[in-house]
C-alpha positions in Angstrom: 185.8 69.6 243.6 188.9 68.0 244.2 189.3 64.2 245.4 192.4 62.3 247.2 194.3 60.2 244.8 196.3 58.7 247.3 195.7 58.9 251.3 197.6 61.3 253.0 196.7 60.3 256.5 194.8 57.0 258.5 191.5 59.5 258.2 191.7 60.0 254.3 191.0 57.2 251.9 191.3 57.5 247.9 188.5 58.9 246.6 187.2 61.5 249.5 187.0 64.7 249.1 189.9 67.4 249.6 189.5 70.3 251.7 187.1 71.8 253.6 185.5 75.9 254.2 186.3 78.0 256.0 185.1 81.3 257.9 185.6 83.0 255.1 183.8 80.6 252.3 186.9 79.4 250.6 187.7 75.6 250.3 191.0 75.0 251.9 193.2 71.9 251.8 195.9 70.8 254.2 198.8 69.5 252.5 202.0 69.1 253.7 201.4 71.1 257.0 200.4 73.9 255.0 196.8 74.7 254.2 196.2 76.0 250.5 193.3 77.2 249.0 191.5 74.6 246.4 191.1 77.9 243.8 194.8 78.5 244.0 195.3 74.2 243.6 193.1 74.2 240.6 194.9 77.2 238.8 197.9 76.1 239.1 196.9 72.4 238.2 195.1 73.6 234.8 198.3 77.0 234.2 200.8 75.4 235.5 201.6 78.6 237.3 200.6 80.5 240.3 200.4 84.2 240.4 200.1 86.0 243.2 196.1 86.8 243.2 193.8 84.4 242.2 190.3 85.1 242.4 187.0 83.8 241.7 186.1 86.1 238.7 182.0 85.8 239.9 183.1 86.9 243.0 181.8 83.4 244.1 184.1 81.2 246.6 182.3 77.9 246.1 182.5 78.9 242.1 186.1 76.7 241.0 185.1 76.3 237.7 
């Protein structure tokens, strides 16, 4: 689970859970007017780069660990 470190809008507060679940069951986060999949953002944070395809090894779209 990702949380906001800074308020990015009037409705967002520090510590709020970031993102929502889309129709495909993936968590998406709106940042700078773009939607980013949470699993891609988490991969980028851990590895420092972003490959073309990042998906869940267990095929569970809710498991971002």
